[in-house]
C-alpha positions as CSV (number, residue, x, y, z in Angstrom):
1,M,-93.0,-46.8,-36.5
2,I,-95.7,-45.6,-38.8
3,H,-96.6,-48.6,-41.0
4,L,-98.5,-47.9,-44.3
5,I,-100.5,-50.8,-45.8
6,C,-102.6,-50.9,-48.9
7,P,-103.7,-53.6,-51.4
8,A,-101.9,-53.7,-54.8
9,Y,-104.7,-51.9,-56.6
10,S,-104.1,-48.9,-54.3
11,S,-100.4,-48.9,-54.7
12,D,-100.3,-45.5,-56.5
13,A,-102.1,-43.9,-53.6
14,G,-99.7,-45.6,-51.3
15,V,-96.7,-44.0,-52.9
16,I,-98.3,-40.6,-52.6
17,V,-99.3,-41.0,-48.9
18,E,-96.0,-42.6,-48.0
19,A,-94.1,-39.6,-49.3
20,A,-96.5,-37.2,-47.5
21,L,-96.0,-39.0,-44.2
22,Q,-92.2,-38.9,-44.7
23,R,-92.3,-35.2,-45.3
24,S,-93.8,-34.6,-41.9
25,F,-92.4,-37.4,-39.8
26,T,-89.1,-38.1,-41.6
27,P,-88.4,-41.1,-43.8
28,T,-86.9,-43.2,-41.0
29,L,-90.3,-43.3,-39.1
30,V,-92.4,-44.4,-42.0
31,Q,-92.4,-47.8,-43.5
32,R,-94.3,-49.4,-46.3
33,S,-95.6,-52.8,-45.0
34,S,-97.7,-55.8,-45.9
35,F,-101.0,-56.9,-44.3
36,G,-99.0,-59.7,-42.7
37,C,-97.3,-57.1,-40.5
38,L,-100.6,-56.0,-39.1
39,R,-102.0,-59.5,-38.7
40,N,-98.9,-60.8,-37.0
41,R,-98.2,-57.7,-34.9
42,R,-96.7,-58.3,-31.4
43,L,-98.6,-57.0,-28.4
44,G,-96.3,-55.0,-26.2
45,A,-93.9,-54.2,-29.0
46,A,-92.7,-50.7,-29.9
47,P,-95.6,-48.3,-30.4
48,T,-97.0,-48.6,-34.0
49,C,-99.4,-46.5,-36.0
50,W,-101.2,-48.3,-38.8
51,V,-102.1,-46.3,-42.0
52,L,-104.5,-48.3,-44.1
53,I,-105.6,-47.4,-47.6
54,D,-108.7,-49.1,-49.1
55,P,-108.4,-52.1,-46.8
56,L,-109.9,-55.4,-47.9
57,D,-112.9,-56.8,-46.0
58,E,-110.7,-59.8,-45.2
59,W,-108.4,-57.5,-43.2
60,V,-111.1,-56.4,-40.8
61,P,-110.5,-59.0,-38.1
62,A,-106.9,-57.9,-37.8
63,I,-108.0,-54.2,-37.8
64,Q,-110.5,-55.0,-35.0
65,A,-107.8,-56.8,-33.0
66,A,-105.5,-53.7,-33.4
67,L,-108.2,-51.5,-32.1
68,Q,-107.9,-53.4,-28.8
69,G,-104.2,-52.3,-28.3
70,Q,-102.5,-49.0,-27.6
71,T,-102.2,-47.6,-31.0
72,K,-103.5,-45.1,-33.6
73,I,-105.1,-46.0,-36.9
74,I,-105.5,-43.8,-40.0
75,L,-108.0,-45.2,-42.5
76,L,-108.0,-43.6,-46.0
77,G,-110.5,-44.3,-48.7
78,S,-113.2,-46.9,-48.6
79,I,-114.5,-48.4,-45.4
80,P,-114.9,-52.2,-45.7
81,A,-118.3,-53.7,-44.9
82,S,-117.4,-55.4,-41.7
83,L,-115.6,-52.4,-40.3
84,A,-118.6,-50.2,-41.3
85,T,-120.7,-52.1,-38.8
86,L,-118.3,-51.4,-36.0
87,L,-118.1,-47.7,-36.9
88,Q,-121.8,-47.4,-37.4
89,A,-121.3,-46.2,-40.9
90,Q,-123.8,-46.6,-43.7
91,R,-122.3,-46.7,-47.2
92,S,-123.6,-46.2,-50.7
93,E,-122.2,-45.5,-54.1
94,L,-121.2,-42.1,-55.4
95,T,-124.0,-40.3,-57.1
96,D,-124.1,-38.5,-60.4
97,Q,-125.2,-35.4,-58.5
98,L,-122.0,-35.3,-56.5
99,H,-119.9,-35.9,-59.7
100,E,-121.6,-32.9,-61.3
101,A,-121.3,-30.8,-58.1
102,A,-117.6,-31.4,-58.0
103,Q,-117.0,-29.6,-61.3
104,C,-115.9,-25.9,-61.4
105,Q,-116.1,-23.4,-64.1
106,P,-113.1,-21.2,-65.1
107,A,-112.7,-18.0,-63.1
108,P,-113.6,-14.7,-64.5
109,K,-111.3,-11.7,-64.4
110,A,-111.2,-10.1,-61.0
111,G,-113.3,-12.9,-59.5
112,F,-113.2,-16.6,-58.6
113,T,-115.3,-19.7,-59.0
114,E,-116.0,-22.6,-56.7
115,S,-117.7,-26.0,-57.1
116,A,-121.2,-26.5,-55.6
117,A,-119.7,-29.4,-53.6
118,C,-117.5,-28.5,-50.6
119,I,-116.1,-30.0,-47.4
120,S,-117.4,-28.4,-44.2
121,Y,-115.4,-29.1,-41.0
122,Q,-117.6,-29.7,-37.9
123,P,-116.9,-28.7,-34.3
124,L,-115.1,-32.0,-33.6
125,A,-112.4,-30.8,-36.0
126,E,-111.3,-28.1,-33.4
127,Q,-109.6,-30.9,-31.5
128,L,-107.2,-31.5,-34.4
129,R,-107.0,-27.8,-35.4
130,S,-108.0,-27.9,-39.1
131,P,-106.6,-24.7,-40.8
132,L,-109.7,-24.7,-43.0
133,A,-113.3,-24.4,-42.1
134,Q,-114.5,-25.1,-45.6
135,R,-112.8,-26.4,-48.8
136,P,-114.6,-26.5,-52.1
137,F,-114.0,-29.6,-54.1
138,A,-112.5,-27.3,-56.7
139,R,-111.9,-23.5,-57.1
140,F,-110.2,-21.2,-59.5
141,D,-108.8,-17.7,-59.3
142,F,-107.4,-17.5,-62.8
143,A,-109.0,-19.4,-65.8
144,D,-109.1,-23.1,-64.8
145,E,-105.4,-23.1,-63.7
146,W,-104.7,-21.4,-60.4
147,N,-106.2,-21.7,-56.9
148,N,-104.6,-19.0,-54.9
149,L,-105.8,-20.5,-51.6
150,G,-103.3,-23.3,-52.3
151,Y,-105.1,-26.6,-52.3
152,G,-105.9,-29.2,-55.0
153,A,-109.1,-30.7,-56.4
154,I,-111.2,-33.3,-54.8
155,K,-112.8,-35.5,-57.4
156,A,-115.9,-37.7,-57.6
157,D,-114.7,-39.9,-60.4
158,G,-113.3,-43.0,-58.6
159,S,-109.6,-41.9,-58.9
160,N,-107.1,-41.6,-56.1
161,W,-108.1,-38.0,-55.8
162,S,-111.8,-38.8,-55.5
163,V,-114.0,-39.4,-52.5
164,C,-114.8,-43.1,-52.4
165,Q,-118.3,-43.6,-51.1
166,M,-121.4,-41.8,-49.8
167,V,-121.1,-42.4,-46.1
168,Q,-123.3,-41.6,-43.1
169,I,-121.7,-41.8,-39.6
170,P,-122.8,-40.7,-36.1
171,V,-122.7,-37.0,-35.7
172,E,-120.4,-37.3,-32.6
173,N,-117.8,-38.9,-34.9
174,R,-118.2,-36.6,-37.9
175,L,-115.1,-34.5,-38.4
176,A,-116.1,-33.1,-41.8
177,A,-119.2,-33.4,-44.0
178,I,-119.6,-33.2,-47.8
179,M,-122.0,-30.4,-48.6
180,V,-123.8,-29.7,-51.9
181,D,-125.6,-26.4,-52.2
182,G,-125.4,-26.0,-48.4
183,Q,-126.9,-29.5,-47.7
184,P,-125.0,-32.4,-46.1
185,V,-124.9,-35.4,-48.4
186,S,-122.1,-37.6,-46.9
187,A,-119.3,-37.7,-44.3
188,Y,-115.8,-36.8,-45.5
189,A,-113.8,-37.4,-42.4
190,G,-114.4,-39.1,-39.0
191,L,-112.7,-39.6,-35.6
192,W,-113.4,-42.5,-33.3
193,D,-111.9,-42.7,-29.8
194,F,-111.8,-46.1,-28.2
195,P,-110.5,-46.9,-24.8
196,G,-107.0,-47.7,-26.0
197,T,-107.1,-46.6,-29.6
198,S,-108.1,-43.7,-31.9
199,L,-109.1,-44.1,-35.5
200,L,-109.0,-41.2,-38.0
201,W,-110.7,-41.7,-41.4
202,F,-110.8,-39.7,-44.6
203,N,-113.1,-40.5,-47.5
204,R,-110.3,-40.3,-50.1
205,P,-107.4,-42.7,-50.8
206,V,-104.8,-40.0,-50.6
207,G,-106.5,-38.2,-47.7
208,P,-105.7,-34.5,-47.4
209,V,-102.1,-34.6,-48.9
210,D,-102.8,-31.6,-51.2
211,S,-104.1,-29.2,-48.6
212,Q,-103.2,-27.6,-45.3
213,E,-105.9,-30.0,-43.9
214,W,-102.8,-32.3,-43.7
215,R,-102.3,-30.5,-40.4
216,I,-105.1,-32.8,-39.0
217,I,-102.9,-35.8,-39.7
218,E,-99.9,-34.2,-38.0
219,Q,-102.0,-33.2,-35.0
220,F,-103.5,-36.7,-34.7
221,L,-100.2,-38.5,-34.7
222,A,-98.1,-36.0,-32.8
223,H,-100.6,-34.9,-30.1
224,H,-104.0,-36.5,-30.0
225,R,-104.6,-38.1,-26.6
226,H,-100.9,-37.9,-25.8
227,D,-101.5,-38.7,-22.1
228,H,-102.9,-42.2,-23.1
229,L,-101.8,-43.1,-26.6
230,P,-98.4,-43.2,-28.4
231,C,-97.3,-40.2,-30.4
232,W,-94.9,-39.6,-33.3
233,P,-92.9,-36.3,-33.7
234,V,-93.5,-33.8,-36.5
235,I,-90.5,-31.7,-37.7
236,S,-92.2,-28.4,-38.4
237,E,-91.8,-26.5,-41.7
238,L,-91.5,-23.2,-39.8
239,P,-88.1,-22.3,-38.4
240,H,-88.1,-22.2,-34.6
241,G,-89.1,-19.0,-33.0
242,Y,-91.3,-17.7,-35.9
243,D,-95.1,-17.6,-36.3
244,A,-94.8,-17.7,-40.1
245,A,-92.3,-17.9,-42.9
246,V,-92.6,-16.2,-46.3
247,T,-90.8,-16.0,-49.6
248,M,-91.6,-13.9,-52.6
249,R,-90.3,-14.2,-56.2
250,L,-90.9,-12.9,-59.7
251,D,-91.0,-15.4,-62.6
252,C,-89.3,-13.6,-65.5
253,D,-91.0,-15.2,-68.5
254,E,-90.4,-12.5,-71.0
255,D,-88.5,-9.7,-69.3
256,V,-86.1,-9.2,-66.4
257,E,-85.2,-5.5,-66.4
258,S,-88.8,-4.5,-65.9
259,A,-88.7,-6.1,-62.5
260,R,-86.6,-3.2,-61.3
261,E,-89.6,-1.2,-60.0
262,L,-90.7,-4.0,-57.6
263,W,-87.0,-4.6,-56.8
264,N,-86.7,-1.1,-55.6
265,L,-89.8,-1.4,-53.5
266,Y,-88.7,-4.5,-51.8
267,R,-85.3,-3.0,-51.1
268,Q,-87.0,0.0,-49.5
269,L,-89.1,-2.4,-47.4
270,G,-85.9,-4.2,-46.4
271,L,-87.2,-7.6,-47.7
272,P,-85.4,-10.3,-49.7
273,F,-86.1,-10.6,-53.4
274,S,-85.9,-13.6,-55.8
275,L,-85.9,-13.9,-59.6
276,A,-86.6,-17.1,-61.6
277,L,-85.0,-16.6,-65.0
278,H,-86.3,-17.9,-68.3
279,T,-82.8,-17.9,-69.8
280,A,-83.8,-17.3,-73.5
281,V,-84.3,-13.7,-72.2
282,L,-80.6,-13.5,-71.3
283,A,-79.6,-13.4,-75.0
284,D,-80.3,-9.6,-74.6
285,A,-77.5,-8.1,-72.4
286,R,-80.0,-5.5,-71.0
287,H,-81.3,-8.2,-68.7
288,H,-77.9,-9.1,-67.1
289,Q,-77.6,-6.2,-64.7
290,L,-80.6,-6.7,-62.4
291,P,-79.8,-10.4,-61.5
292,Q,-76.3,-9.4,-60.5
293,E,-77.7,-6.6,-58.3
294,V,-80.2,-8.9,-56.7
295,L,-77.5,-11.4,-55.7
296,V,-75.2,-8.6,-54.4
297,H,-78.0,-7.4,-52.1
298,G,-78.9,-10.9,-50.7
299,G,-81.4,-12.1,-53.2
300,A,-81.7,-15.3,-55.1
301,I,-81.7,-16.4,-58.7
302,L,-83.4,-19.6,-59.8
303,S,-83.9,-21.3,-63.2
304,H,-87.2,-21.0,-65.0
305,T,-86.0,-23.2,-67.9
306,A,-84.2,-22.4,-71.1
307,T,-87.2,-22.1,-73.4
308,H,-90.2,-22.1,-71.1
309,A,-91.6,-25.2,-72.9
310,P,-94.8,-26.7,-71.5
311,N,-94.2,-29.8,-69.3
312,W,-90.4,-29.2,-69.5
313,G,-90.4,-30.2,-73.1
314,G,-92.4,-33.3,-72.8
315,S,-89.8,-35.9,-71.9
316,Y,-87.0,-36.7,-69.4
317,E,-84.4,-35.9,-72.0
318,A,-85.9,-32.5,-72.7
319,A,-86.2,-31.7,-69.0
320,C,-82.7,-32.7,-68.3
321,S,-81.4,-30.6,-71.2
322,E,-83.6,-27.6,-70.3
323,G,-82.2,-27.7,-66.8
324,K,-78.6,-28.0,-67.8
325,L,-78.7,-25.3,-70.4
326,S,-80.5,-22.9,-68.1
327,A,-78.1,-23.4,-65.3
328,E,-75.1,-22.9,-67.6
329,L,-76.5,-19.6,-69.0
330,I,-77.4,-18.2,-65.6
331,E,-74.0,-19.0,-64.1
332,A,-72.3,-17.4,-67.2
333,V,-74.2,-14.2,-66.4
334,T,-74.1,-14.2,-62.6
335,G,-71.0,-16.1,-61.8
336,R,-72.9,-18.3,-59.4
337,P,-74.3,-21.8,-59.7
338,V,-78.1,-22.4,-59.7
339,R,-79.4,-25.1,-57.4
340,Y,-83.2,-24.7,-57.7
341,A,-85.7,-24.4,-60.5
342,V,-89.2,-23.1,-61.0
343,S,-91.5,-25.0,-63.3
344,P,-93.0,-23.2,-66.3
345,F,-96.7,-23.0,-65.9
346,H,-96.0,-24.9,-62.6
347,Q,-96.2,-28.1,-64.6
348,T,-94.0,-30.7,-62.9
349,P,-94.5,-34.2,-64.2
350,N,-92.5,-37.1,-62.8
351,Y,-90.0,-37.2,-65.6
352,A,-89.2,-33.6,-65.2
353,R,-88.3,-34.1,-61.5
354,D,-86.0,-36.9,-62.5
355,G,-84.5,-34.9,-65.3
356,L,-83.8,-31.9,-63.0
357,A,-82.3,-34.1,-60.3
358,D,-80.0,-35.7,-62.9
359,A,-79.1,-32.3,-64.2
360,G,-77.8,-31.4,-60.7
361,Y,-80.7,-29.5,-59.2
362,Y,-81.6,-29.9,-55.5
363,G,-85.3,-29.1,-55.9
364,C,-88.1,-27.5,-57.8
365,I,-91.0,-25.2,-57.2
366,G,-94.4,-25.9,-58.8
367,G,-97.8,-27.1,-57.6
368,I,-101.1,-26.0,-59.2
369,I,-104.6,-27.3,-59.2
370,H,-104.7,-27.8,-63.0
371,N,-102.1,-30.6,-63.3
372,D,-99.7,-33.0,-61.6
373,P,-101.8,-33.4,-58.4
374,D,-99.1,-35.4,-56.6
375,F,-96.8,-32.4,-56.8
376,L,-99.4,-30.2,-55.0
377,M,-98.0,-31.0,-51.5
378,A,-99.1,-29.6,-48.1
379,R,-95.5,-30.0,-47.0
380,A,-92.2,-29.4,-48.8
381,G,-89.9,-32.3,-49.2
382,M,-89.3,-35.2,-51.4
383,P,-92.1,-35.7,-54.0
384,P,-93.5,-39.1,-54.6
385,G,-90.9,-41.3,-56.3
386,A,-88.2,-38.6,-56.1
387,A,-84.5,-39.4,-55.5
388,H,-83.2,-38.7,-52.0
389,G,-81.9,-35.1,-51.8
390,F,-84.3,-33.7,-54.3
391,I,-87.2,-31.7,-52.9
392,G,-90.4,-30.0,-54.2
393,H,-92.2,-27.0,-52.8
394,S,-95.8,-26.1,-53.8
395,Q,-96.4,-22.4,-54.2
396,Q,-99.8,-21.7,-55.9
397,C,-100.4,-18.1,-54.8
398,M,-100.0,-15.8,-57.8
399,L,-100.3,-12.1,-56.9
400,H,-101.7,-10.6,-60.2
401,G,-103.9,-7.6,-61.0
402,D,-106.2,-10.1,-62.9
403,C,-107.0,-11.8,-59.6
404,L,-107.7,-8.8,-57.4
405,L,-111.3,-8.8,-56.3
406,Q,-113.5,-6.0,-57.6
407,K,-115.8,-6.0,-54.6
408,G,-114.6,-5.3,-51.0
409,D,-111.0,-5.7,-50.1
410,P,-109.1,-6.6,-53.3
411,L,-106.5,-8.5,-51.3
412,R,-109.1,-10.6,-49.3
413,L,-108.2,-13.9,-50.9
414,Y,-104.5,-13.3,-50.7
415,K,-104.8,-12.6,-47.0
416,T,-106.8,-15.8,-46.6
417,A,-104.1,-17.7,-48.5
418,F,-101.5,-16.5,-46.1
419,D,-103.7,-17.2,-43.0
420,I,-104.3,-20.8,-44.2
421,A,-100.6,-21.4,-44.6
422,K,-99.8,-19.8,-41.2
423,A,-102.5,-21.9,-39.5
424,G,-101.1,-25.0,-41.2
425,K,-97.5,-24.1,-40.2
426,S,-96.5,-24.1,-43.8
427,F,-93.7,-22.1,-45.5
428,F,-95.7,-19.6,-47.6
429,G,-94.6,-18.5,-51.1
430,Y,-96.2,-16.1,-53.5
431,L,-95.2,-14.9,-56.9
432,D,-95.7,-12.2,-59.6
433,H,-94.3,-11.6,-63.1
434,P,-92.4,-8.6,-64.4
435,F,-94.3,-6.6,-67.1
436,S,-93.4,-7.5,-70.7
437,E,-94.1,-5.9,-74.0
438,R,-97.2,-8.1,-74.4
439,Y,-98.5,-8.5,-70.8
440,T,-99.1,-6.5,-67.7
441,Y,-100.9,-9.4,-65.9
442,G,-103.9,-7.3,-65.1
443,W,-102.0,-4.5,-63.3
444,Q,-102.9,-0.9,-64.3
445,N,-99.4,0.3,-63.8
446,E,-96.3,-0.1,-61.6
447,V,-97.6,2.4,-59.1
448,Q,-100.8,0.4,-58.5
449,R,-98.8,-2.9,-58.3
450,A,-96.3,-1.5,-55.8
451,A,-99.1,-0.2,-53.6
452,I,-100.8,-3.7,-53.6
453,H,-97.6,-5.5,-52.8
454,E,-96.8,-3.1,-50.0
455,Q,-100.3,-3.6,-48.5
456,F,-100.0,-7.3,-48.7
457,V,-96.6,-7.2,-46.9
458,A,-98.0,-4.9,-44.3
459,Y,-100.8,-7.4,-43.6
460,I,-98.4,-10.3,-43.3
461,K,-96.1,-8.4,-40.9
462,Q,-98.8,-7.5,-38.4
463,T,-99.8,-11.2,-37.9
464,G,-96.8,-12.0,-35.6
465,K,-93.1,-12.7,-35.8
466,V,-92.6,-13.4,-39.5
467,L,-89.5,-14.6,-41.2
468,F,-89.0,-13.2,-44.7
469,C,-86.3,-14.9,-46.7
470,N,-85.2,-15.3,-50.3
471,Q,-86.3,-18.4,-52.3
472,E,-82.9,-20.1,-52.1
473,Q,-82.7,-19.7,-48.3
474,A,-86.2,-21.1,-48.0
475,M,-85.4,-24.1,-50.2
476,D,-82.1,-24.7,-48.3
477,F,-84.0,-24.9,-45.0
478,L,-86.6,-27.2,-46.5
479,L,-83.9,-29.4,-48.1
480,Q,-82.0,-29.8,-44.9
481,K,-85.3,-30.6,-43.1
482,S,-85.9,-33.4,-45.6
483,L,-82.6,-35.1,-44.5
484,I,-83.4,-35.1,-40.8
485,K,-83.9,-38.6,-39.3
486,V,-85.9,-39.8,-36.3
487,L,-84.8,-43.2,-34.9
488,P,-85.8,-45.4,-32.0
489,D,-83.6,-44.9,-29.0
490,T,-83.2,-46.7,-25.6
491,N,-84.7,-43.6,-24.0
492,G,-87.5,-43.1,-26.6
493,L,-86.7,-41.4,-29.9
494,R,-83.6,-39.7,-31.2
495,I,-83.5,-36.9,-33.8
496,M,-80.4,-37.0,-35.9
497,M,-79.5,-33.9,-37.9
498,P,-77.8,-34.3,-41.4
499,D,-74.1,-34.1,-41.6
500,I,-74.3,-31.1,-44.0
501,T,-75.4,-27.6,-42.7
502,I,-76.9,-25.4,-45.4
503,S,-79.4,-23.4,-43.3
504,V,-78.8,-21.1,-40.3
505,W,-82.3,-21.5,-38.8
506,Q,-83.2,-24.0,-36.1
507,Y,-86.0,-26.6,-36.4
508,T,-89.1,-27.1,-34.3
509,V,-90.3,-30.4,-33.2
510,E,-93.9,-31.1,-32.1
511,Y,-94.4,-34.1,-29.9
512,A,-96.8,-35.3,-27.2
513,G,-98.5,-32.0,-26.5
514,T,-95.2,-29.9,-26.6
515,S,-93.5,-27.8,-29.2
516,G,-90.0,-26.5,-29.1
517,S,-86.5,-26.5,-30.6
518,I,-84.9,-29.9,-31.1
519,P,-83.1,-30.9,-27.8
520,A,-79.3,-30.6,-27.8
521,D,-78.9,-34.4,-27.4
522,G,-81.8,-35.0,-29.9
523,V,-83.6,-37.3,-27.5
524,L,-87.4,-37.2,-27.1
525,S,-88.6,-39.1,-24.1
C-alpha cells in the first residue's frame, strides 16, 4: 500500500496529493493514514510506501526507523530539524528576493513571460526521467491566464503551492535546484538512496501534482531500484501500443458555423473533430447543422455551459442549472445526450464539479495557471474531493494566432508543449475557437489558421505512433481508467478492470522495470 500521512494543518495539501496518487496508482493502492500507522508499522509486513507531508519533528524517530526497512519514502514540504541532520540539509526561511522572483508579468501579444525564479533539474534527475529540464515558477502565453506548456504556478508565499524553505543539500543528492537569474539559491528536490530504502523529497507540500514532473513520482514508485526495493504499478494514461495520444477541440463561445473551415481541414486530414457548445448560440438555427455533421462523421459534442458565465455562475446551484440546461439544449439539436463539459474560461471551482456531477455529467475539462490550481492536474482522473465516477482533464494548450511567436518558429512553444506531454506519458489536448463577429483570436484569416493547424498536426505525426481521437473518446478512456483497481493478491498484485466497458483501447501498466499491456489474468508478480 501507499500510505499518505500529514498533520492536521496540512490536510488540504493531503487531499490534493492523495487524489494525485490515486490517479496514477488507482484508489485501492492509496490510503490516508495516521502517524500511528508509521510508528507501529510491522517489519516483514506487506511492502509499504510512506508519503509524508510537512512531518512534525516528533515524527522523525519513526521516519528514521522506517529508513532501516525495505521501503520507499516520499517527503513533501518542509524537512523537520532532526531529519535535516540525517540528510545533511541546511534550512533557512524563504526570502523576499525569492517571493519577488516568483512573480510573472502578463504576456505580450505574440510573446511570453516567465518569472526570474525557475526550477532547474540536475543530472541526477535523468534516473527518474523528468519530462522537463527547467520550469519557471510562473509563465504566461496569453495575458496572465494561460500557460501553453501546461503546468501551474510555484509560489513563494507559504501556501500549499509554495516552496517551503531555502534548503542546501549535498550535490550528489540534488535532483533539482531553485535558480534566480541563473544562480542557484536553494534545492527544490532531492533523492537519497540508503541500503534498504530510498527517499524522494520535494520542497513543496503538494509536490509536482500540477506538472508533468509528476512523472518523477511515478518513476520512483514504479521502477526505482526495482531489483532491491518494492514497487507499485502505474496505470498509464496512454493507450497501449501508442507513443502519444492527442485530442483537439474548438470552444464555440460565440459562433458555431464559422468552425466549418477548420472542420473541412480536419476531415481532409482524416482526424477527429470536437466542438464544445455554448448553448445560447443555438438559439440561432444557423448553428444546428455543423454539430450534426460532426457527430455523423465520428466527432464529439460537449457542453460549454448555457450562458458562459464566469465560474459557472458563482454557486453550486448555478453550475448545476447551467449543466442541465446546456445538456437539454444540445440533445434537442443533436438527438444525443452530452456526457462531458468544458469549463468557460477553464474556471472549475469545487462547487462547479459537484454541480456538474449532480447534473449527470461524467467529467469536465479545464485547468489553467490563473485559477483553481487543484484542477490543474498532471494526470486525468478524479479531482480532489470529487465523487467517484466524475473525472477532470487539464488541457491548457490554446492554439491561437495571438500566441504564435514572432521570432523563429511560430509553433516552437506548441511543439514543446506536445513534447512535454509525450515525455510525461500524458494525454495531450489542445484547443482553438471559431471566429466570431467580434474576435478572430489573433488569426489573420482562415487560410493562415488552417496552415498553422496543419503544420502542428504534421509535427505531432512525425514523433511516433500517435493516437488521434475525439474528445469524448479520450474522456471515456480516462474515465474507465479511473475505475481500475489494483489489489493485493496471493501471487503479488491483481489488476481488476471495471465491469463497464466504454473504451476500445487497452491499458498499459508500468511495474518493476517493465511496461506492457495488462496481463490477461491481471496478476503482477
